[in-house]
C-alpha positions in Angstrom: -84.3 -53.4 -179.9 -85.2 -56.9 -181.0 -88.5 -55.6 -182.3 -86.7 -52.8 -184.2 -84.3 -55.3 -185.8 -87.2 -57.6 -186.7 -88.9 -54.7 -188.5 -85.7 -53.9 -190.3 -85.4 -57.6 -191.3 -88.9 -57.5 -192.7 -88.0 -54.4 -194.7 -84.9 -56.2 -196.0 -87.0 -59.2 -197.2 -89.7 -57.0 -198.8 -87.1 -54.9 -200.5 -85.2 -58.0 -201.8 -88.4 -59.6 -203.1 -89.4 -56.4 -204.8 -86.0 -56.0 -206.5 -86.0 -59.7 -207.5 -89.4 -59.5 -209.2 -89.2 -56.0 -210.6 -85.7 -56.5 -211.9 -86.8 -59.5 -213.9 -89.8 -57.6 -215.3 -87.5 -54.7 -216.3 -85.4 -57.2 -218.3 -88.2 -58.9 -220.1 -90.5 -55.9 -220.9 -89.9 -53.7 -224.0 -87.1 -51.3 -223.3 -88.0 -47.7 -223.0 -91.7 -48.5 -222.5 -93.9 -47.5 -219.6 -93.8 -51.0 -218.0 -90.0 -51.1 -218.3 -89.6 -47.7 -216.7 -92.0 -48.5 -213.9 -90.3 -51.8 -213.2 -87.0 -50.1 -213.1 -88.2 -47.6 -210.5 -89.6 -50.4 -208.3 -86.2 -52.2 -208.7 -84.3 -49.1 -207.7 -86.3 -48.4 -204.6 -86.4 -52.1 -203.7 -82.6 -52.1 -203.8 -82.6 -48.9 -201.8 -84.6 -50.6 -199.1 -82.2 -53.6 -199.2 -79.2 -51.2 -198.9 -80.6 -49.3 -195.9 -81.6 -52.4 -194.1 -78.3 -54.1 -194.8 -76.4 -51.2 -193.2 -78.5 -51.3 -190.1 -78.4 -55.1 -189.8 -74.6 -55.1 -190.3 -74.0 -52.5 -187.7 -76.2 -54.1 -185.0 -75.0 -57.6 -185.7 -71.3 -56.5 -186.2 -71.1 -57.9 -189.8 -68.6 -55.7 -191.7 -68.7 -58.0 -194.7 -72.5 -57.4 -195.1 -71.9 -53.7 -194.7 -69.3 -53.5 -197.5 -71.1 -55.9 -199.8 -74.3 -53.8 -199.3 -72.4 -50.7 -200.4 -70.9 -52.5 -203.4 -74.2 -53.8 -204.6 -75.9 -50.5 -204.2 -73.1 -48.7 -206.0 -73.9 -50.9 -209.0 -77.5 -49.8 -209.0 -76.8 -46.1 -208.4 -74.1 -46.1 -211.0 -76.5 -47.5 -213.6 -79.2 -45.1 -212.6 -77.0 -42.0 -212.6 -75.4 -42.8 -216.0 -78.8 -42.1 -217.6 -78.3 -38.5 -216.6 -74.9 -38.3 -218.3 -75.9 -39.2 -221.9 -74.2 -36.1 -223.3 -71.0 -36.5 -221.4 -68.2 -35.5 -223.7 -70.5 -33.3 -225.8 -70.5 -30.3 -223.5 -72.0 -31.9 -220.4 -70.0 -32.0 -217.2 -69.9 -34.5 -214.4 -71.8 -33.3 -211.3 -70.4 -33.1 -207.8 -72.8 -35.8 -206.8 -71.3 -38.3 -209.3 -67.8 -37.6 -208.0 -69.1 -38.0 -204.4 -70.6 -41.4 -205.3 -67.3 -42.5 -206.9 -65.4 -41.3 -203.8 -67.6 -43.1 -201.3 -67.7 -46.3 -203.5 -63.9 -46.2 -203.7 -63.5 -46.1 -199.9 -65.8 -49.1 -199.4 -64.3 -51.1 -202.2 -60.9 -50.5 -200.7 -62.3 -51.7 -197.4 -63.8 -54.8 -199.0 -60.5 -55.6 -200.6 -58.6 -55.2 -197.4 -61.1 -57.3 -195.5 -60.9 -60.0 -198.1 -57.1 -60.2 -198.1 -56.9 -60.4 -194.3 -59.6 -63.1 -194.1 -57.9 -65.1 -196.9 -54.6 -65.1 -194.9 -56.6 -66.2 -191.9 -57.9 -69.2 -193.8 -61.4 -67.8 -194.1 -62.7 -68.9 -197.5 -65.1 -66.0 -197.7 -62.1 -63.8 -198.1 -61.9 -64.8 -201.8 -65.5 -63.7 -202.2 -64.7 -60.3 -200.9 -61.6 -60.1 -203.1 -63.6 -61.0 -206.3 -66.3 -58.4 -205.5 -63.7 -55.8 -204.7 -61.8 -56.3 -207.9 -64.9 -56.0 -209.9 -65.7 -52.8 -208.1 -62.2 -51.5 -208.9 -62.8 -52.1 -212.6 -66.1 -50.3 -212.5 -64.7 -47.4 -210.5 -61.7 -47.1 -212.8 -64.0 -47.0 -215.8 -66.1 -44.2 -214.2 -63.1 -42.1 -213.3 -61.6 -42.5 -216.7 -64.9 -41.4 -218.4 -65.3 -38.5 -215.9 -61.8 -37.1 -216.6 -61.4 -37.8 -220.3 -64.9 -38.3 -221.6 -66.4 -41.4 -223.2 -65.1 -42.9 -226.4 -68.6 -44.1 -227.4 -71.6 -41.8 -227.3 -73.7 -44.8 -226.2 -71.5 -45.3 -223.1 -74.5 -44.5 -220.9 -76.5 -47.4 -222.4 -73.7 -50.0 -221.8 -73.1 -48.7 -218.3 -76.7 -48.8 -217.5 -77.1 -52.4 -218.7 -73.8 -53.5 -217.0 -74.5 -51.9 -213.6 -78.2 -52.7 -213.3 -77.4 -56.3 -214.4 -74.6 -56.3 -211.7 -77.1 -55.1 -209.1 -79.5 -57.9 -210.1 -76.8 -60.5 -209.8 -76.3 -59.3 -206.2 -80.1 -59.8 -205.7 -79.9 -63.3 -207.1 -76.9 -64.0 -205.0 -78.7 -63.0 -201.8 -81.7 -65.2 -202.8 -79.4 -68.2 -203.6 -77.3 -67.9 -200.4 -80.4 -67.7 -198.1 -82.4 -70.5 -199.8 -79.8 -73.1 -200.9 -76.8 -74.9 -199.3 -73.6 -75.9 -201.1 -70.2 -76.9 -199.7 -68.0 -75.0 -199.7 -70.3 -72.0 -199.1 -68.2 -69.5 -201.0 -69.2 -71.2 -204.3 -72.8 -70.1 -203.9 -71.6 -66.5 -203.4 -69.7 -66.5 -206.6 -71.8 -68.8 -208.8 -74.4 -66.1 -209.9 -71.5 -63.8 -210.8 -69.8 -66.5 -212.8 -73.0 -67.1 -214.8 -74.4 -63.5 -214.9 -71.3 -61.6 -216.0 -70.8 -63.4 -219.3 -74.5 -62.9 -220.1 -74.2 -59.2 -219.5 -71.0 -59.0 -221.6 -72.7 -60.8 -224.5 -75.8 -58.5 -224.2 -73.6 -55.4 -224.3 -71.6 -56.8 -227.3 -74.8 -57.4 -229.1 -76.0 -53.9 -228.6 -72.6 -52.5 -229.6 -72.8 -54.4 -232.9 -76.4 -53.2 -233.4 -75.5 -49.5 -232.7 -72.4 -49.6 -234.8 -74.5 -50.5 -237.8 -76.4 -47.3 -237.3 -73.3 -45.1 -237.3 -73.1 -42.7 -240.2 -70.4 -43.7 -242.7 -68.9 -40.2 -242.6 -66.5 -39.5 -239.7 -67.8 -36.0 -239.7 -71.2 -37.0 -238.3 -72.8 -34.1 -236.6 -74.6 -33.9 -233.3 -78.0 -34.1 -234.9 -77.1 -37.5 -236.4 -75.8 -38.6 -233.0 -79.1 -37.6 -231.3 -81.1 -39.5 -233.9 -79.2 -42.7 -233.0 -79.7 -42.0 -229.3 -83.4 -41.5 -229.7 -83.7 -44.7 -231.7 -81.8 -46.6 -229.0 -84.0 -45.1 -226.3 -87.1 -46.5 -228.1 -85.5 -49.9 -228.4 -83.8 -50.6 -225.1 -83.3 -48.4 -222.1 -85.0 -47.3 -218.9 
């Protein structure tokens, strides 16, 4: 068993390192290009390895917090990846059963993470607040997904913004793991939240910049047709998406 867990730990480290490097490359390479797409795929599968190994390690070592955080982090990545397949949502495309299933599973684990955090906070465990913060962020993402799935997106570039926000959120989780393992700071919960405090505003500014850019490309007429919409989408794909 020890040998098995050692192998899983090695898989976890390799996956984390792969995600850390490839995620950075995906951010700095030209969006929509071959290198960006390839880096994005390495990032996705690196995070998949981290997710699977996190589940196994949390079960064998009885670490429910690691289990739920692992699900939360991977939900960010899967959410960003899947939204690329929903570009025409609201224009005749329907949400698949797979996307609803992902939302349902994510909701269950986010609820578990929130419950764990609240109980630990009442017990005086400072890591309870870390779980609460992550869970509340998850609630916001999940609520946004369900709203879009039921009523359709208000912006045709919704998939772009979701992709950036979710992949960025997943990368914040990767940075968090790296920081927590390699640095020490008292109290410890600050290290868990510091990458989020720094990373979330960066993601928000990036999305706001793209929204401003895309709004300039919107046709002046409110009766813009689908062909015009597709032109904007194709332009955006060349400029900045996996």
